[in-house]
N, CA, C and O atoms as CSV, one atom per row, in Angstrom:
chain,resi,resn,atom,element,x,y,z
A,1,UNK,N,N,100.615,66.869,97.522
A,1,UNK,CA,C,100.850,67.010,99.124
A,1,UNK,C,C,101.134,68.444,99.352
A,1,UNK,O,O,100.520,69.002,100.262
A,2,UNK,N,N,101.996,69.120,98.634
A,2,UNK,CA,C,102.203,70.567,98.934
A,2,UNK,C,C,101.144,71.397,99.142
A,2,UNK,O,O,101.244,72.391,99.862
A,3,UNK,N,N,100.007,71.049,98.509
A,3,UNK,CA,C,98.905,72.050,98.585
A,3,UNK,C,C,98.117,71.864,99.980
A,3,UNK,O,O,97.445,72.807,100.399
A,4,UNK,N,N,98.181,70.877,100.571
A,4,UNK,CA,C,97.414,70.561,101.845
A,4,UNK,C,C,98.237,70.748,103.116
A,4,UNK,O,O,97.661,70.980,104.179
A,5,UNK,N,N,99.497,70.660,103.046
A,5,UNK,CA,C,100.353,70.811,104.117
A,5,UNK,C,C,101.402,71.839,103.920
A,5,UNK,O,O,102.041,71.988,102.878
A,6,UNK,N,N,101.537,72.582,105.079
A,6,UNK,CA,C,102.665,73.687,104.944
A,6,UNK,C,C,103.957,73.040,104.773
A,6,UNK,O,O,104.049,71.855,105.093
A,7,UNK,N,N,105.021,73.691,104.287
A,7,UNK,CA,C,106.256,73.054,103.871
A,7,UNK,C,C,107.064,72.260,105.082
A,7,UNK,O,O,107.636,71.197,104.839
A,8,UNK,N,N,107.070,72.833,106.356
A,8,UNK,CA,C,107.669,72.227,107.451
A,8,UNK,C,C,107.123,70.966,107.736
A,8,UNK,O,O,107.852,70.019,108.033
A,9,UNK,N,N,105.913,70.875,107.671
A,9,UNK,CA,C,105.153,69.627,107.941
A,9,UNK,C,C,105.356,68.456,107.070
A,9,UNK,O,O,105.357,67.310,107.521
A,10,UNK,N,N,105.548,68.768,105.683
A,10,UNK,CA,C,105.995,68.005,104.688
A,10,UNK,C,C,107.342,67.333,104.850
A,10,UNK,O,O,107.563,66.164,104.531
A,11,UNK,N,N,108.183,68.130,105.347
A,11,UNK,CA,C,109.646,67.571,105.663
A,11,UNK,C,C,109.273,66.571,107.122
A,11,UNK,O,O,109.738,65.446,107.304
A,12,UNK,N,N,108.539,67.134,107.859
A,12,UNK,CA,C,108.447,66.176,109.117
A,12,UNK,C,C,107.810,64.785,108.703
A,12,UNK,O,O,108.184,63.752,109.258
A,13,UNK,N,N,106.896,64.784,107.774
A,13,UNK,CA,C,106.403,63.377,107.329
A,13,UNK,C,C,107.414,62.656,106.855
A,13,UNK,O,O,107.608,61.497,107.223
A,14,UNK,N,N,108.211,63.319,105.925
A,14,UNK,CA,C,109.421,62.381,105.235
A,14,UNK,C,C,110.249,61.865,106.174
A,14,UNK,O,O,110.542,60.671,106.106
A,15,UNK,N,N,110.683,62.559,107.049
A,15,UNK,CA,C,111.431,62.130,108.467
A,15,UNK,C,C,110.958,61.054,109.077
A,15,UNK,O,O,111.700,60.101,109.319
A,16,UNK,N,N,109.498,61.062,109.448
A,16,UNK,CA,C,108.857,60.270,110.332
A,16,UNK,C,C,108.901,58.799,109.541
A,16,UNK,O,O,109.115,57.742,110.134
A,17,UNK,N,N,108.691,58.893,108.277
A,17,UNK,CA,C,108.720,57.660,107.456
A,17,UNK,C,C,110.088,56.873,107.576
A,17,UNK,O,O,110.092,55.643,107.624
A,18,UNK,N,N,111.278,57.641,107.625
A,18,UNK,CA,C,112.406,57.107,107.684
A,18,UNK,C,C,112.626,56.391,109.358
A,18,UNK,O,O,113.102,55.287,109.620
A,19,UNK,N,N,112.233,57.179,110.083
A,19,UNK,CA,C,112.389,56.677,111.564
A,19,UNK,C,C,111.708,55.343,111.687
A,19,UNK,O,O,112.253,54.469,112.360
A,20,UNK,N,N,110.502,55.104,111.061
A,20,UNK,CA,C,109.783,54.030,111.353
A,20,UNK,C,C,110.289,52.742,110.471
A,20,UNK,O,O,109.825,51.637,110.750
A,21,UNK,N,N,111.106,52.865,109.558
A,21,UNK,CA,C,111.616,51.870,108.777
A,21,UNK,C,C,112.460,50.684,109.649
A,21,UNK,O,O,113.222,51.037,110.548
A,22,UNK,N,N,112.313,49.578,109.394
A,22,UNK,CA,C,113.136,48.529,110.096
A,22,UNK,C,C,114.426,48.036,109.157
A,22,UNK,O,O,115.452,47.466,109.528
A,23,UNK,N,N,114.085,48.390,108.010
A,23,UNK,CA,C,115.225,48.164,107.065
A,23,UNK,C,C,115.630,49.513,106.541
A,23,UNK,O,O,114.792,50.295,106.091
A,24,UNK,N,N,116.868,49.777,106.596
A,24,UNK,CA,C,117.675,51.102,106.338
A,24,UNK,C,C,118.525,51.001,105.228
A,24,UNK,O,O,119.017,52.013,104.728
A,25,UNK,N,N,118.760,49.802,104.765
A,25,UNK,CA,C,119.617,49.658,103.660
A,25,UNK,C,C,118.711,49.627,102.274
A,25,UNK,O,O,117.756,48.854,102.206
A,26,UNK,N,N,119.031,50.447,101.240
A,26,UNK,CA,C,118.350,50.281,100.002
A,26,UNK,C,C,119.422,49.708,99.097
A,26,UNK,O,O,120.594,50.073,98.999
A,27,UNK,N,N,118.776,48.720,98.443
A,27,UNK,CA,C,119.569,48.060,97.384
A,27,UNK,C,C,118.924,48.028,96.081
A,27,UNK,O,O,117.779,47.613,95.905
A,28,UNK,N,N,119.844,48.567,94.993
A,28,UNK,CA,C,119.127,48.763,93.744
A,28,UNK,C,C,119.632,47.643,92.734
A,28,UNK,O,O,120.828,47.406,92.563
A,29,UNK,N,N,118.671,47.025,92.126
A,29,UNK,CA,C,119.352,45.885,91.198
A,29,UNK,C,C,118.768,46.224,89.807
A,29,UNK,O,O,117.790,46.972,89.786
A,30,UNK,N,N,119.215,45.800,88.763
A,30,UNK,CA,C,118.911,46.007,87.361
A,30,UNK,C,C,118.437,44.641,86.878
A,30,UNK,O,O,119.058,43.592,87.050
A,31,UNK,N,N,117.280,44.770,86.262
A,31,UNK,CA,C,116.609,43.477,85.797
A,31,UNK,C,C,116.215,43.955,84.208
A,31,UNK,O,O,115.997,45.123,83.888
A,32,UNK,N,N,116.177,42.879,83.360
A,32,UNK,CA,C,115.851,43.213,81.964
A,32,UNK,C,C,114.140,43.053,81.951
A,32,UNK,O,O,113.562,42.890,83.026
A,33,UNK,N,N,113.576,43.095,81.010
A,33,UNK,CA,C,112.147,43.348,80.937
A,33,UNK,C,C,111.510,42.019,81.146
A,33,UNK,O,O,110.525,41.958,81.882
A,34,UNK,N,N,112.021,40.848,80.516
A,34,UNK,CA,C,111.519,39.509,81.274
A,34,UNK,C,C,111.726,39.111,82.638
A,34,UNK,O,O,110.927,38.376,83.218
A,35,UNK,N,N,112.827,39.593,83.205
A,35,UNK,CA,C,113.173,39.428,84.628
A,35,UNK,C,C,112.084,40.000,85.406
A,35,UNK,O,O,111.481,39.381,86.283
A,36,UNK,N,N,111.835,41.289,85.033
A,36,UNK,CA,C,110.743,42.052,85.875
A,36,UNK,C,C,109.545,41.631,85.686
A,36,UNK,O,O,108.733,41.765,86.602
A,37,UNK,N,N,109.182,41.063,84.529
A,37,UNK,CA,C,107.812,40.369,84.267
A,37,UNK,C,C,107.683,39.360,85.096
A,37,UNK,O,O,106.673,39.329,85.799
A,38,UNK,N,N,108.683,38.300,85.203
A,38,UNK,CA,C,108.628,37.274,86.070
A,38,UNK,C,C,108.444,37.611,87.314
A,38,UNK,O,O,107.514,37.062,87.904
A,39,UNK,N,N,109.203,38.508,87.969
A,39,UNK,CA,C,109.245,38.951,89.276
A,39,UNK,C,C,107.936,39.366,89.730
A,39,UNK,O,O,107.524,39.083,90.855
A,40,UNK,N,N,107.219,40.083,88.812
A,40,UNK,CA,C,105.962,40.702,89.073
A,40,UNK,C,C,105.020,39.745,89.269
A,40,UNK,O,O,104.278,39.702,90.250
A,41,UNK,N,N,105.027,38.907,88.282
A,41,UNK,CA,C,104.056,37.524,88.101
A,41,UNK,C,C,104.257,36.645,89.425
A,41,UNK,O,O,103.294,36.368,90.140
A,42,UNK,N,N,105.370,36.285,89.671
A,42,UNK,CA,C,105.636,35.345,90.875
A,42,UNK,C,C,105.233,36.061,92.298
A,42,UNK,O,O,104.653,35.479,93.215
A,43,UNK,N,N,105.594,37.248,92.306
A,43,UNK,CA,C,105.376,37.838,93.618
A,43,UNK,C,C,103.823,38.070,93.758
A,43,UNK,O,O,103.377,38.059,94.906
A,44,UNK,N,N,103.027,38.260,92.801
A,44,UNK,CA,C,101.650,38.401,92.771
A,44,UNK,C,C,100.974,37.103,92.986
A,44,UNK,O,O,100.000,37.074,93.738
A,45,UNK,N,N,101.428,35.926,92.350
A,45,UNK,CA,C,100.849,34.779,92.620
A,45,UNK,C,C,101.145,34.333,94.084
A,45,UNK,O,O,100.346,33.639,94.712
A,46,UNK,N,N,102.321,34.761,94.592
A,46,UNK,CA,C,102.429,34.337,95.916
A,46,UNK,C,C,101.731,35.222,97.103
A,46,UNK,O,O,101.775,34.918,98.295
A,47,UNK,N,N,101.140,36.269,96.608
A,47,UNK,CA,C,100.448,37.201,97.463
A,47,UNK,C,C,101.427,38.074,98.325
A,47,UNK,O,O,101.104,38.464,99.447
A,48,UNK,N,N,102.678,38.371,97.731
A,48,UNK,CA,C,103.661,39.340,98.251
A,48,UNK,C,C,103.971,40.511,97.382
A,48,UNK,O,O,103.820,40.332,96.173
A,49,UNK,N,N,104.390,41.714,97.804
A,49,UNK,CA,C,104.961,42.463,97.064
A,49,UNK,C,C,106.286,42.226,96.635
A,49,UNK,O,O,106.928,41.381,97.260
A,50,UNK,N,N,106.857,42.855,95.615
A,50,UNK,CA,C,108.149,42.414,95.154
A,50,UNK,C,C,109.352,42.628,96.160
A,50,UNK,O,O,110.300,41.843,96.124
A,51,UNK,N,N,109.329,43.539,96.936
A,51,UNK,CA,C,110.541,43.527,98.168
A,51,UNK,C,C,110.322,42.311,98.863
A,51,UNK,O,O,111.266,41.550,99.077
A,52,UNK,N,N,108.906,41.998,99.322
A,52,UNK,CA,C,108.857,40.810,100.273
A,52,UNK,C,C,109.158,39.567,99.622
A,52,UNK,O,O,109.675,38.655,100.268
A,53,UNK,N,N,108.889,39.446,98.425
A,53,UNK,CA,C,109.416,38.221,97.613
A,53,UNK,C,C,110.696,38.126,97.538
A,53,UNK,O,O,111.192,37.028,97.790
A,54,UNK,N,N,111.480,39.139,97.207
A,54,UNK,CA,C,112.940,39.212,97.131
A,54,UNK,C,C,113.436,38.809,98.391
A,54,UNK,O,O,114.215,37.855,98.411
A,55,UNK,N,N,113.096,39.414,99.535
A,55,UNK,CA,C,113.697,39.064,100.945
A,55,UNK,C,C,113.480,37.533,101.149
A,55,UNK,O,O,114.404,36.811,101.522
A,56,UNK,N,N,112.261,37.077,100.897
A,56,UNK,CA,C,111.977,35.730,101.186
A,56,UNK,C,C,112.835,34.796,100.406
A,56,UNK,O,O,113.287,33.817,101.001
A,57,UNK,N,N,113.098,34.965,99.229
A,57,UNK,CA,C,114.020,34.305,98.463
A,57,UNK,C,C,115.502,34.151,98.832
A,57,UNK,O,O,116.242,33.183,98.659
A,58,UNK,N,N,115.772,35.459,99.433
A,58,UNK,CA,C,117.276,35.473,100.135
A,58,UNK,C,C,117.308,34.791,101.130
A,58,UNK,O,O,118.356,34.168,101.300
A,59,UNK,N,N,116.370,34.652,102.016
A,59,UNK,CA,C,116.390,33.867,103.213
A,59,UNK,C,C,116.172,32.413,102.882
A,59,UNK,O,O,116.338,31.615,103.805
A,60,UNK,N,N,115.848,31.985,101.783
A,60,UNK,CA,C,115.889,30.655,101.378
A,60,UNK,C,C,114.327,29.956,101.599
A,60,UNK,O,O,114.132,28.742,101.536
A,61,UNK,N,N,113.247,30.994,101.875
A,61,UNK,CA,C,112.054,30.291,102.089
A,61,UNK,C,C,111.499,29.642,100.800
A,61,UNK,O,O,111.766,30.138,99.705
A,62,UNK,N,N,110.708,28.507,100.923
A,62,UNK,CA,C,110.016,28.121,99.723
A,62,UNK,C,C,108.745,28.845,99.474
A,62,UNK,O,O,107.845,28.726,100.305
A,63,UNK,N,N,108.576,29.568,98.439
A,63,UNK,CA,C,107.408,30.474,98.501
A,63,UNK,C,C,106.514,29.571,97.405
A,63,UNK,O,O,106.971,29.035,96.395
A,64,UNK,N,N,105.317,29.546,97.800
A,64,UNK,CA,C,104.341,28.871,97.103
A,64,UNK,C,C,103.164,29.724,96.778
A,64,UNK,O,O,102.780,30.626,97.523
A,65,UNK,N,N,102.579,29.401,95.600
A,65,UNK,CA,C,101.402,30.283,95.064
A,65,UNK,C,C,100.121,30.143,96.196
A,65,UNK,O,O,100.033,29.259,97.047
A,66,UNK,N,N,99.325,31.066,96.008
A,66,UNK,CA,C,98.107,31.074,96.798
A,66,UNK,C,C,97.206,30.047,96.048
A,66,UNK,O,O,97.260,29.912,94.825
A,67,UNK,N,N,96.419,29.369,96.812
A,67,UNK,CA,C,95.680,28.423,96.223
A,67,UNK,C,C,94.508,28.965,95.306
A,67,UNK,O,O,93.860,29.930,95.710
A,68,UNK,N,N,94.238,28.430,94.187
A,68,UNK,CA,C,93.386,28.961,93.340
A,68,UNK,C,C,91.837,28.654,94.007
A,68,UNK,O,O,91.610,27.865,94.924
A,69,UNK,N,N,90.977,29.385,93.385
A,69,UNK,CA,C,89.533,29.264,93.909
A,69,UNK,C,C,89.075,27.997,93.844
A,69,UNK,O,O,88.450,27.580,94.819
A,70,UNK,N,N,89.265,27.211,92.808
A,70,UNK,CA,C,88.970,25.824,92.815
A,70,UNK,C,C,89.533,24.884,93.990
A,70,UNK,O,O,88.835,24.081,94.609
A,71,UNK,N,N,90.841,25.097,94.191
A,71,UNK,CA,C,91.405,24.416,95.249
A,71,UNK,C,C,90.692,24.688,96.537
A,71,UNK,O,O,90.400,23.767,97.299
A,72,UNK,N,N,90.403,25.958,96.794
A,72,UNK,CA,C,89.758,26.409,98.023
A,72,UNK,C,C,88.509,25.595,98.243
A,72,UNK,O,O,88.199,25.010,99.280
A,73,UNK,N,N,87.785,25.650,97.016
A,73,UNK,CA,C,86.316,24.954,97.106
A,73,UNK,C,C,86.697,23.373,97.417
A,73,UNK,O,O,86.203,22.776,98.374
A,74,UNK,N,N,87.414,22.910,96.712
A,74,UNK,CA,C,87.584,21.371,96.866
A,74,UNK,C,C,88.118,21.196,98.486
A,74,UNK,O,O,87.556,20.314,99.136
A,75,UNK,N,N,89.039,21.895,99.069
A,75,UNK,CA,C,89.253,21.932,100.297
A,75,UNK,C,C,88.182,21.938,101.353
A,75,UNK,O,O,88.066,21.168,102.306
A,76,UNK,N,N,87.394,22.987,100.992
A,76,UNK,CA,C,86.169,23.183,101.799
A,76,UNK,C,C,85.272,21.972,101.591
A,76,UNK,O,O,84.654,21.597,102.588
A,77,UNK,N,N,85.087,21.246,100.361
A,77,UNK,CA,C,84.184,20.080,100.249
A,77,UNK,C,C,84.855,18.866,100.999
A,77,UNK,O,O,84.223,17.971,101.560
A,78,UNK,N,N,86.264,18.970,100.924
A,78,UNK,CA,C,86.843,17.658,101.712
A,78,UNK,C,C,86.560,17.704,103.190
A,78,UNK,O,O,86.245,16.726,103.868
A,79,UNK,N,N,86.718,19.059,103.664
A,79,UNK,CA,C,86.451,19.489,105.210
A,79,UNK,C,C,85.169,18.854,105.454
A,79,UNK,O,O,85.092,18.010,106.346
A,80,UNK,N,N,83.900,19.245,104.587
A,80,UNK,CA,C,82.684,18.856,105.028
A,80,UNK,C,C,82.470,17.286,104.920
A,80,UNK,O,O,81.749,16.699,105.726
A,81,UNK,N,N,83.045,16.716,104.020
A,81,UNK,CA,C,82.923,15.258,103.824
A,81,UNK,C,C,83.671,14.580,105.128
A,81,UNK,O,O,83.153,13.599,105.660
A,82,UNK,N,N,84.806,15.087,105.586
A,82,UNK,CA,C,85.418,14.677,106.722
A,82,UNK,C,C,84.556,14.737,107.966
A,82,UNK,O,O,84.458,13.819,108.781
A,83,UNK,N,N,83.944,15.899,108.034
A,83,UNK,CA,C,83.012,16.321,109.244
A,83,UNK,C,C,81.994,15.220,109.236
A,83,UNK,O,O,81.945,14.506,110.238
A,84,UNK,N,N,81.227,15.004,108.302
A,84,UNK,CA,C,80.189,14.184,108.054
A,84,UNK,C,C,80.514,12.445,108.519
A,84,UNK,O,O,79.884,11.701,109.271
A,85,UNK,N,N,81.686,12.230,107.760
A,85,UNK,CA,C,82.387,10.854,108.199
A,85,UNK,C,C,82.584,10.826,109.789
A,85,UNK,O,O,82.192,9.870,110.458
A,86,UNK,N,N,83.151,11.824,110.287
A,86,UNK,CA,C,83.362,11.729,111.743
A,86,UNK,C,C,82.073,11.749,112.666
A,86,UNK,O,O,82.007,11.126,113.725
A,87,UNK,N,N,81.055,12.532,112.148
A,87,UNK,CA,C,79.784,12.319,112.703
A,87,UNK,C,C,79.231,10.789,112.775
A,87,UNK,O,O,78.928,10.184,113.803
A,88,UNK,N,N,79.174,10.339,111.520
A,88,UNK,CA,C,78.625,8.929,111.253
A,88,UNK,C,C,79.450,8.006,111.983
A,88,UNK,O,O,78.860,7.064,112.513
A,89,UNK,N,N,80.882,8.098,112.138
A,89,UNK,CA,C,81.607,7.045,112.674
A,89,UNK,C,C,81.343,7.177,114.143
A,89,UNK,O,O,81.301,6.110,114.755
A,90,UNK,N,N,81.169,8.202,114.780
A,90,UNK,CA,C,80.707,8.489,116.138
A,90,UNK,C,C,79.366,7.947,116.528
A,90,UNK,O,O,79.108,7.425,117.613
A,91,UNK,N,N,78.491,8.137,115.470
A,91,UNK,CA,C,77.334,7.296,115.848
A,91,UNK,C,C,77.373,5.786,115.675
A,91,UNK,O,O,76.722,5.042,116.408
A,92,UNK,N,N,78.147,5.354,114.695
A,92,UNK,CA,C,78.345,3.812,114.513
A,92,UNK,C,C,78.972,3.300,115.771
A,92,UNK,O,O,78.555,2.282,116.323
A,93,UNK,N,N,79.962,4.000,116.219
A,93,UNK,CA,C,80.683,3.601,117.497
A,93,UNK,C,C,79.702,3.442,118.660
A,93,UNK,O,O,79.823,2.598,119.547
A,94,UNK,N,N,78.657,4.395,118.558
A,94,UNK,CA,C,77.654,4.243,119.832
A,94,UNK,C,C,76.516,3.276,119.496
A,94,UNK,O,O,75.534,3.170,120.231
A,95,UNK,N,N,76.670,2.571,118.365
A,95,UNK,CA,C,75.678,1.491,118.016
A,95,UNK,C,C,74.261,1.975,117.356
A,95,UNK,O,O,73.253,1.272,117.281
A,96,UNK,N,N,74.400,3.410,116.864
A,96,UNK,CA,C,73.317,3.969,116.206
A,96,UNK,C,C,73.454,4.136,114.889
A,96,UNK,O,O,72.770,4.994,114.331
A,97,UNK,N,N,74.223,3.464,114.274
A,97,UNK,CA,C,74.675,3.737,112.787
A,97,UNK,C,C,73.519,3.045,111.848
A,97,UNK,O,O,72.912,2.061,112.270
A,98,UNK,N,N,73.284,3.518,110.748
A,98,UNK,CA,C,72.182,3.290,109.956
A,98,UNK,C,C,73.034,3.004,108.490
A,98,UNK,O,O,74.069,3.585,108.164
A,99,UNK,N,N,72.360,2.016,107.745
A,99,UNK,CA,C,72.807,1.800,106.599
A,99,UNK,C,C,72.796,2.903,105.485
A,99,UNK,O,O,73.600,2.951,104.554
A,100,UNK,N,N,71.649,3.886,105.741
A,100,UNK,CA,C,71.697,4.932,104.848
A,100,UNK,C,C,72.758,5.961,105.002
A,100,UNK,O,O,73.015,6.760,104.101
A,101,UNK,N,N,73.439,5.936,106.269
A,101,UNK,CA,C,74.499,6.800,106.545
A,101,UNK,C,C,75.756,6.300,105.670
A,101,UNK,O,O,76.415,7.061,104.962
A,102,UNK,N,N,75.975,5.068,105.798
A,102,UNK,CA,C,77.178,4.328,104.954
A,102,UNK,C,C,76.945,4.515,103.449
A,102,UNK,O,O,77.914,4.772,102.736
A,103,UNK,N,N,75.653,4.394,102.898
A,103,UNK,CA,C,75.445,4.717,101.644
A,103,UNK,C,C,75.621,6.132,101.147
A,103,UNK,O,O,76.094,6.376,100.036
A,104,UNK,N,N,75.194,7.133,102.072
A,104,UNK,CA,C,75.440,8.460,101.779
A,104,UNK,C,C,77.033,8.777,101.761
A,104,UNK,O,O,77.440,9.689,101.041
A,105,UNK,N,N,77.847,8.093,102.480
A,105,UNK,CA,C,79.241,8.237,102.703
A,105,UNK,C,C,79.717,7.895,101.190
A,105,UNK,O,O,80.211,8.703,100.404
A,106,UNK,N,N,79.494,6.707,100.986
A,106,UNK,CA,C,79.884,6.069,99.596
A,106,UNK,C,C,79.600,7.081,98.528
A,106,UNK,O,O,80.541,7.596,97.924
A,107,UNK,N,N,78.405,7.385,98.270
A,107,UNK,CA,C,77.913,8.171,97.181
A,107,UNK,C,C,78.550,9.616,97.183
A,107,UNK,O,O,78.905,10.119,96.117
A,108,UNK,N,N,78.696,10.289,98.397
A,108,UNK,CA,C,79.413,11.448,98.567
A,108,UNK,C,C,81.041,11.540,98.125
A,108,UNK,O,O,81.629,12.438,97.523
A,109,UNK,N,N,81.479,10.404,98.599
A,109,UNK,CA,C,83.030,10.451,98.198
A,109,UNK,C,C,82.935,10.092,96.706
A,109,UNK,O,O,83.578,10.848,95.977
A,110,UNK,N,N,82.253,9.076,96.087
A,110,UNK,CA,C,82.148,8.863,94.810
A,110,UNK,C,C,81.959,10.064,93.925
A,110,UNK,O,O,82.659,10.266,92.932
A,111,UNK,N,N,81.101,10.762,94.275
A,111,UNK,CA,C,80.723,11.968,93.646
A,111,UNK,C,C,81.964,13.225,93.630
A,111,UNK,O,O,82.339,13.957,92.714
A,112,UNK,N,N,82.297,13.138,94.718
A,112,UNK,CA,C,83.552,14.234,94.985
A,112,UNK,C,C,84.616,13.853,94.124
A,112,UNK,O,O,85.124,14.678,93.365
A,113,UNK,N,N,85.033,12.561,94.182
A,113,UNK,CA,C,86.223,12.059,93.337
A,113,UNK,C,C,85.905,12.391,91.793
A,113,UNK,O,O,86.733,12.956,91.079
A,114,UNK,N,N,84.728,12.022,91.375
A,114,UNK,CA,C,84.334,12.300,89.976
A,114,UNK,C,C,84.589,13.848,89.582
A,114,UNK,O,O,85.238,14.279,88.629
A,115,UNK,N,N,84.000,14.452,90.429
A,115,UNK,CA,C,83.942,15.924,90.340
A,115,UNK,C,C,85.379,16.675,90.214
A,115,UNK,O,O,85.596,17.596,89.427
A,116,UNK,N,N,86.143,16.230,90.950
A,116,UNK,CA,C,87.489,16.429,91.393
A,116,UNK,C,C,88.350,16.167,90.027
A,116,UNK,O,O,89.103,17.003,89.527
A,117,UNK,N,N,88.100,14.842,89.509
A,117,UNK,CA,C,88.786,14.392,88.238
A,117,UNK,C,C,88.426,15.066,86.963
A,117,UNK,O,O,89.271,15.152,86.071
A,118,UNK,N,N,87.290,15.526,86.824
A,118,UNK,CA,C,86.610,16.289,85.775
A,118,UNK,C,C,87.438,17.679,85.731
A,118,UNK,O,O,88.103,18.016,84.752
A,119,UNK,N,N,87.304,18.504,87.008
A,119,UNK,CA,C,88.038,19.540,86.916
A,119,UNK,C,C,89.407,19.615,86.746
A,119,UNK,O,O,89.911,20.609,86.222
A,120,UNK,N,N,90.195,18.496,87.205
A,120,UNK,CA,C,91.498,18.476,87.100
A,120,UNK,C,C,92.024,18.274,85.897
A,120,UNK,O,O,93.004,18.918,85.526
A,121,UNK,N,N,91.420,17.327,85.116
A,121,UNK,CA,C,91.651,16.961,83.796
A,121,UNK,C,C,91.063,17.761,82.659
A,121,UNK,O,O,91.359,17.641,81.470
A,122,UNK,N,N,90.242,18.543,83.157
A,122,UNK,CA,C,89.581,19.420,82.037
A,122,UNK,C,C,90.639,20.735,81.857
A,122,UNK,O,O,90.544,21.549,80.938
A,123,UNK,N,N,91.488,20.767,82.739
A,123,UNK,CA,C,92.421,22.140,82.803
A,123,UNK,C,C,93.223,22.011,81.377
A,123,UNK,O,O,93.374,20.938,80.793
A,124,UNK,N,N,93.697,23.235,80.925
A,124,UNK,CA,C,94.532,23.154,79.772
A,124,UNK,C,C,95.982,23.404,80.382
A,124,UNK,O,O,96.970,23.402,79.646
């Protein structure tokens, strides 16, 4: 940073950073290697940096992991099936329902449940 900015500007940038902070108290803690590893892993799984993770824990928030790719895919599948069911229910209520639609729902739900069970139970 010293190469690109003259010395007075470098000091100005440091001061500007302090002015913009909303948290002005620095708290230093000591952890052993295992605790540091746990903090790093849990904060990463929650999608937070370590400071945000600790502040959230202090406030008593229940911190959850981000959903895995599999769970997001299943959620998308469930939403698609629910949308299809709503469309078919709307047409049935208007007396335009067809037996093929009902069979489609049965097959789609059965296939989804089987796929879900395979993926869940195949986990280690």
